[in-house]
C-alpha positions in Angstrom: 36.5 100.6 98.8 37.4 98.7 96.4 35.9 97.8 93.4 35.5 94.1 93.6 35.2 93.7 89.9 39.1 94.1 89.5 40.5 90.2 89.5 43.9 91.9 90.6 42.4 93.3 93.7 41.4 90.2 95.2 45.6 88.6 94.1 48.4 89.4 96.5 50.9 91.1 94.5 53.0 88.3 95.1 51.0 86.4 92.7 51.3 89.2 89.5 53.5 87.2 87.1 52.0 83.9 87.4 48.5 84.3 87.9 48.6 86.8 85.0 45.5 85.9 82.6 43.1 86.9 80.3 40.7 88.2 83.1 43.4 91.2 83.5 42.9 92.1 80.1 39.7 93.2 78.2 37.5 90.1 79.4 37.4 90.9 83.0 34.1 92.7 83.0 32.6 89.5 82.7 33.6 88.1 86.2 31.5 89.9 88.8 28.2 90.4 89.2 26.7 94.0 88.4 24.3 95.3 90.7 20.7 95.0 89.6 21.8 92.1 87.0 19.2 89.6 86.5 19.4 86.0 87.1 19.9 85.2 83.8 21.5 88.3 82.8 23.8 86.7 85.4 23.9 83.0 84.1 25.3 84.3 80.5 27.8 86.5 81.9 29.1 83.4 84.0 29.3 81.1 80.6 31.1 83.8 79.2 33.6 84.4 82.1 34.0 80.7 82.2 34.6 80.3 78.1 37.4 82.7 79.5 38.8 80.7 81.8 38.7 77.4 79.8 41.5 78.7 78.1 43.4 80.7 80.8 46.9 79.1 81.7 46.2 79.6 85.6 42.8 78.5 85.9 44.2 75.9 88.3 46.3 78.2 90.2 43.4 80.7 90.4 41.1 78.3 91.1 43.2 77.4 94.4 43.8 80.7 95.5 40.0 81.1 95.0 39.0 78.3 97.0 41.7 78.9 100.0 40.5 82.5 100.2 37.2 81.7 99.9 36.5 84.6 97.9 32.2 85.1 97.8 32.1 86.7 94.5 33.0 86.7 91.2 34.0 83.5 88.6 37.8 82.5 89.6 39.4 79.8 88.2 36.6 78.7 85.8 33.6 78.2 89.2 30.9 80.2 90.2 30.5 81.6 94.0 27.7 79.0 94.1 30.2 76.3 92.5 33.3 77.5 94.7 30.6 77.1 98.0 29.2 73.2 97.0 33.7 72.1 96.6 33.8 73.4 99.9 31.1 72.1 101.6 31.5 69.1 99.7 35.2 68.8 101.4 34.2 69.7 104.7 31.9 66.9 104.9 33.7 64.2 103.5 
């Protein structure tokens, strides 16, 4: 089983260059929920991940990839899983 906290394992290798962002370095630990993480801690971690995403030069392609691939976990492109589900549901109803 792969470690889902690793952002680079979720992206196909062909994206290795253009989608190199800060989440692939020291900040990566804030992007995926930990086992038995309490809701308050999860919100705090997600806000820290979103702060990293805000300054990321590949935030938009990362977000598109997460939405297109329906990535079910972790903050991707500045969006939480719940935010991505909401966007996808809104897009499907309109």
